N, C-alpha and C positions, 0 to 999 in steps of 0.2 A: 660894764660901767661899773667899778669899785667902790667897797667900803666898808670901813671901819667900824666896828663894834664892839660893845662893851657890853659883856652879858655876865650880871651879878644872879647868883641860882638861890634860890631857897626854896627845898622841900620840907613837906609838910610836919612838924613837929611829931604826928603821931603815926611816922612812917618808920619802919624795922630797919635795922641793917641789911636787914636779905631784901628787903622792898626799893632800902637806895641803894644795892650791891647792883639789883635787877635789872633797873632803869639806868644804872650806872653805862653798863654793858651793853644796854640795848643803843645810848644816847652814843656811846663811840662807836660802836658799829656802825650808827647812823653818817657818824661825823665821817667816817674814812672812808667809806662810799659818797661819799661828798665831794671831799679830797680829790680819791681816783677821779671823777670826773670835774676837777678845774671850777667847781662852785667854791668850797671850803680855800682859799689858797695859802692860807693859815694860821695858826691858833695859839695862845700863849698866854700863862697863867698867872693872873696878881697874886704876889707871895702873900702871905698870911688870911687869905677870902676864898670865898666861893666866889669868882672874877676869875674873867679871862677878857684878852682883847684878840679880837680875830679880826680878819681881812679876805674877804668875802665877793665874788664877782656872781653881776646880776645883769642884766638887759633892763629892766624896769624894779621901779620899788616896789611894784606888784609884786612880780617875781619874787622879789626876794623874801617880799611878806609870805607870800606862799611858801617857801623854802624852809622858813621861821617856823611856820606852822605847821612842818610834819615833824619836827625834831621832836621825841619824846618826851626830853624835859621843856616845850615850849610852855606849859602851862606855868612854871614853877619861876619863869626867868621874868627880870625888868633887863630889856634890853634899848641901849641908845645906840641910835645910824647916825655915820655920821658919812654923807657921800665925799666921796677924795675924786679931784682931777689932779691932772701932772701938775708941777711944780715949774715954773722957766727954768732953774738951774739943773732938773734934771731931761728938760727939751734940748739946751742947751749944750749938756754932758754927751747927750745919747749924738746928736747931730757932730759933734768934735770928734766922738770915736767913728763913729762911720766914715769922715772925712781921712781918718789917719789909718783905716784900716783898706782905704780904698783903692 
């Protein structure tokens, strides 16, 4: 099952630049590992904000929650989750492509 997430990040005001850089490095390494495992399918920054939209794969909401909870920046995130299903136009396009290539 795929999920679109909107994540807003707010680090504590008492974080030093070094604290933030170390946390960001850990978060990026963790995210790369999730991409390699095909759990985090894509991520896009929102211009002018410490925010992103991302596409995730998980079998259940519980699995998604567990994955998100393991993120180093999780305690500082506000996350909106939208479950996604296939649009009928995408299904029709895929079916048409299959017919044209067989």
